N, C-alpha and C positions, 0 to 999 in steps of 0.2 A: 516416373513423375513428370509432372508438369513444372515449366519454367519457375512459377509462384513457388510450388512446394520445394523443388530444389533448392531456390534461394535460402526460403525458410529455414529448411533443415540443415544447409550449409551454416547459417548464421548461431543456428541451435548448438550445432556441434562445438564450432569456436568458443561461444560464451561458457557452456558446460566443463569444456575440458581444461579452461584456464591458460590455454596455449597463447589467446589473444593478448593476455596482459604479458607474454613475455617477448612479445615479435617487436618490443621497442617502439613505443608508440609516437617515438620523435622522428622515428624514419619514415612511418606511413602517413599517408592520407588517403581521402577519400577519392574514388575513384572519377568522380568528377571534376575536380579541383586540376585537373591536367587536360582537360577536353579538349584542349587547342594544342598541347604541346606535340610536337612531332615526335614519332617513336624512334627509341635508339635501338633498333633490331640489332643482334649482335654484339653488342657491347655489354659485359657482364660487370657486376658490381665490382668486382677486382681488377677490370681490364679498364684502362681508358679508352677517349673516342680516339686521341690520336695513335696510330700502328708504327709511326717512328715520330720522332721527335724533328723541330723544324731548323734548328741546330745545335751544337755540342753544348748540352747543359752544364753551369756551373755548380749547381746544386742539385739535391734530390727531394728537400722537404723544407718546411717553411713553420717556424716556432716565433708566433705573434704574440710580444709581452704587450698586452694592451693596457695602459693606463687609464682607465675611465676617470673622466672628469676635468680632463684639461690639465695637465701639470704646466706649471708656469715655466716657459722657457727661460724665464729672466732669472729665476733661481736656481736653474738645472744644468743649461748648455749654452747659453748665450749671453755673454757677459756684458754689460752696457756701462761703461763708468759715466758716459754723459749722463746716464739715469740719477747715479750717485750725486753728482754735480748739481744737478737741477731739483733734487728731491724737495717736495711740497712747494714749487711754482706751478704756474697755471702752462698746462700743455699749449703748444701752440696752435691756433684755430686751423691754421693752414692743414694740419696734420691729419685732424680729425674731422672736418668740417666735410658732411655729407658721408661719412662712413658708416657702414653696419656699426651698432654698441648694442650689447644685449640687455642690461641692466642698468646704465649708466645714460642711459638718453634722457638727455635734457637736465642734467646734474653737472657742477661744476667739477670741471676735469682736472686733477691735479696728477702731477709725477710722482710717482713712488720710486724711489729708488732702489737697488737691490737689496736683498734681503738677508742674502749670505753672501761671504766671501768665495772668490774662485782660485784655483791652484791650478798651475800647470801641471800636467800628471804624462809620466812615460816618458820613453825618448823623443818621440813626437812633439811632447808639449803641449797637447791639448789643452784647452781652460775647460774644466771642471769642477761644479760647485763642491764646496766641503761637506755637504749632506750625502755624498755618495764615495766615501772613502774606500770602498770594495770596488764600484763599478769605474771608479776611476783607474785601479789597477788594470783595467782592459784597455787603458786609451789606446795601447799602439794595436789593438784588434778591430778600434771602432772607427768608423765614420759617419759623423756628425753633419746631417742636413739641417741648416739652419734655415734654410730659405723656403720650408713647406708653406702651402695656403691651400685653404678650402673654401667650401662656398656654404656652409650651414653653420648657423652662429649659436644654436642650441643643443642641447646632448644627443637627445636622440637622433633627430635629423643628421647631425654630423657625424656618428657612430653609423649610421646608414649611409650616408656618402662615403665614408672611408671604407665601409665595408664593401660595398655595391658599385660606386661610383655613380650612384644616383639619389636623389633625396625621395626618390619615388618607393614606397613601398611595395612589397613583393617581387624584387628584382632579386636573381641570385646573387648570393655573399662570395668574395673572392676564393674562400676555402672551398666551396663548392665548384667553382670555373675550374680550379686546380684540380679536384679531385676528377670532375667531367673528363679533363684534358688527359690525365697522367693516370687514372687508377689509384690504387693504392699498392702497396709492398707487402702487405699482410692481409690473409684471409680470415684470420682471427678476431680482427679488431676493425672497428668503423676507421675509414680512412681520414676523416676529419672528427676531431674530437676537442672539445671545449671544456674548460674548468675557470671557476670562479673564485675570487676572495676578495675580502673588504676591510677597510682600515684605516684609519689616519685622517679623515675626513668626511665631507657630506658624502654618501655613497649613493651615488645614482643609480635608480634600477636600470638594467640591461634585458633588453627584451631578446627571446628567443629566435626571433625573426633575424637577428644580426649573423646568425648562422644558417640562415633557411637557403632554401635549395631553389626559391622562387618558381618560375617557370621549367628549370629543369627536371628532370625526372628525381622523384624525392631520396632516390638511393644514393645522392651527392649531399644530402642535407648533413649538416654537421650534427654530434650528438653530445650532448652535455653528460659528463661525468661530474659526481658529487665528489667534492673536497674530504668531506669527513662522511663516516657512516658507511651504507652500502654503495658503491661507485654507481653502480646503475639499477634503480629500482626493478622488481619484478623480474630479473634474470635468473633467482634461483629457482629450482624444481618445488613445486607444491608439495606440501606435506604428504608423505606416503608414496611419493611418486618417483620411481627409480629412474636413472638415466636412459635404461634401456625403453621403458613405456614413454619417455618423453621422446625418445627417437622415433618410436611407433607414431607418435600422435603429429610430431612434426612431417614425417615421409606422409601421413593421410593428408594432412592439413593441403601439403605440398600438389599431391595427385590432385585434390579438388580445385586448387589454386590454378593449377596447371591444364585442366579440361577448361576452364574458364577463361584463361588465356588463348587457347587457341580456338575461342571462339571470336573474341574481340581484339587480341592483338594489342593490350593495352599496356603500357610501360609500368604503368602504377601496380599493376597483377605482378609483373617480374619483379617490380620491387618488394611485394609482400612475399614472394617465392625468397628472394634476395635476405630479407630481414626475417624472415624465420630460421634460416640456416644459420645467420649471422649470429641471433639470438642464442641458439643452441650451442654454437662454437665459444662463445662468449661464458657459458657456463663454467666452463676449464679455463679460458683465458683469462678473465678478469680476476679470478682471485689469485692465480701466478702472478699476474700485474702488480697486483696491491699487495703482494706478501714482500715485506721487505729483508725476511731474515736474509738473504743473500746478500744485502748491502754491508760494507762494512763500517764500523762505528766511526772511522777517518770520513767516509765519503758522509755520514748523516752529519757529521759535526761540521761537515764543511758547508753544507746548505742550512745548518745551524735551526734545526726543524726536528721537533718529534713527526715522523712519519703517519698521515693522515688526520693530522690537526687542523685542517680546513685552512692553514697559512699557505700565503703566494708562494714560501720557500718549499713547502711540501708540497707545492704543486710543480714547482721547477723540477724536483726531483723525480715526479711521475712521467713532468713532458721527457726528461731524457729516458726514461723506460718506455715510454709511448715510441720515440724515436728509435730505440734501439729495435724496437719489434715493427717496425715499418710502416707506422702512421705517417701519412703524408703533411698534414696541414694540422696545426696544433696552436690552440689560442687560449692564452693564460690571461685573463681579464682581472685587475684588481681596481676594485671601486673605492676611491678616498682619495681623488686629487681633485676635487671641486672646492676651491677654496676662497669663497666671497669675503671672507673675514677670517682675520689669523693666520694670513698666508706664510707666514715668518715660521711661526712653531709649526702649522699644519705639514708643509713641505717637508722640514725637518722630519717630523713624526711619520709622513707617509712615506718619504724615503726609506728610512729606517726598516722600516716592513718589506721592504724591496729590494734593497741593497745587496743584502747579501746572498740570497736564493739568485738575483738573476746574475752576480759575478761566479757563484757556483755552478751554475749551469752553463756558462760559457768555458769556464774551465774545465768541467768534467767532459765535456763534449770534446774540447781540445785533446786531453791525456787521453783519451778514446779512440781517438783518430778520428771524429766523427762531426767536428766544426767544419773542415773542408768539405762537407757535402751537406752542410745545414745552413739555411740563412735567418739569421738572428734578427727580428725588427724590434726594436723600443719605441715606445711613443703613444699619444694619447690623441681624442678627436679633433684637438684644436689646443691654442695655449691660452695666456692670459693678457690681459692690458698692462700697458706702462703706466696706465693711469690708476689712481688709488679708489678702490670701493671701502671705504674706511678704512681697514688694516688689512683688507683684502686684495684681489683682483679681480676683474670682470672676464666673461669671454672674449677670445679674440681670435679671428679666422684669417688675417693679414698677414703673419709671418709668426712661423712658430718652429721648434726642433723636433726632429726625433732621430734617431741612431739605428745603423745596421752592422753586423759583424756576421763574419763566416765566410764559406767559400767563395771566391770571387770578390769579394769587397775589399776595398783600398783601406787597409785600417792606418790607424793614425794620423787620419786627416778630417778635415771639416770640408763642406761644401756650399757655397753659398752664402748670402748675408742679409740681416735685416739692416733699416737705416739705424742712425745713432739713439733712436729711442727705444729701438726692438717691436717697432709698429709695422712697418711696411717690411714684407719681402721685396731687396731692390737689386740683389746680383744671384746670377742663375737660380732664378725662382724654380720650383718644384712643386706642380701642382698634384692632388690625389691621385689624377688619372696617369700622371707621368710615374708616379712611385708603382703604380699596378703594372704598368707595362716594363717597368724594369725587372720586377719581381717574376713576372713571365717569361721575360727575355732570361733570367739566371736559371729559370726551371727548363729552358729551352723550347721554350713556345714565343711565337710570334703573336703579339696580342692582335693583330690585325685578322689572323687566321684562325683563330680558335672561337666558332660562331654556332649559334643555336637558333634555329628558325622558329619562331613564336609568333603567331598570328600574321603571319606573312611577311616578318620582317628578319633578318638576320643580328641577332644580337650578340653584343660582345661586352665583356667587362669595363673596358674602356671608351665603351659609346662611341658616338659619332663624331663629339669633340675632337680636334687633335690631340694627341696624346706623343710622348717621345720617350724612348730608351735613355735614361741618363748614364750613359756610358762613361763618364767622369767619375762615376761611384765605383767603377769597376776596376779591379785590378788587372 
């Protein structure tokens, strides 16, 4: 057969067998997409680039609980009594003059006091909002970073910045960087998995490029699992096709792709080969993953969910099961923290949807001896303004909060501070790039040494701007 006939025959075979849909389209891209990417010869989908870690790791995996929409730090983890005293008064112009403001630009800026009371929790006495009765029980496990700041004031660019370290679309996400460096501990599931839920406020959309591999080979891309129904579409065998027959199809397709890869040495063809094999293994591993019959009633009640009901709590239970099976990077997005109006009731309602599941996940990991090898990160893409937007708060990037827990984290502490208005991070400031450097450090990676050559440049997650490992967060 000449090359054109061979190409047509190959594509016809894939289309007619149905195996193409099984290969998890989210793992695959066209051969042309990575035309300028350096090949990753010798690096399998299971293994990472690093043959040995740069230093002793504190954790093996990351679970990122992303509160999409920008939770108000002023109603959650950063209590500001001065805001209560000045409620309704004009913000001092010296604080806001020339500062980036989203929807309040040109409006009269009035102070809005905290809409919920705070209580000291745990032996450490961390101040935590009343909207988190169960998360408050984790106070002695948590390190609350109150001096986060970022560079993008709208949702999608801010998510992109937090995930990739830049607002430029098309760069690899932090989960992809971690998987590229370390690989996965499982061959039966993707090493980077994403789950989403929503409720409690305006649900801003989350683009799948937030877990994209960018210019890294697409084997390192995150795979979204669905919170209800079939967790992964098109993994089941087509009707009338046995597992043995499917194995024959996968072997044949792999042989065809292998022949093609010998000609081109294309990392994306290697990704296709790994994708077909992963899809075949997932036909057995995904049903086992989502079969909750082995979970005790006590465990399910602790999470407060009906498994598979699409809730954040159900996703937290699934996250624990994914961690047990060796998934390296797990992201749980909850869309519902965008409160431009009704911030008091909105924060309370959204917090109620995530409070029990979050606390249960941390406690469950701890009682199973897994918390010491897991980094938990809880937070959004930015915070909210101390100025009122009617009954709500606008986007805010100059100072906000997130918290971390797990292996190597200095529990029962807070780090950094915003000013008396909760506007500017003023003490021990932590940039998003600093967070990335610290996360990689906890995984045993020097952020300066994990690079990928693309279009003649050595790229890294933390970019070319200064970034520091915030060792004060670590025990």
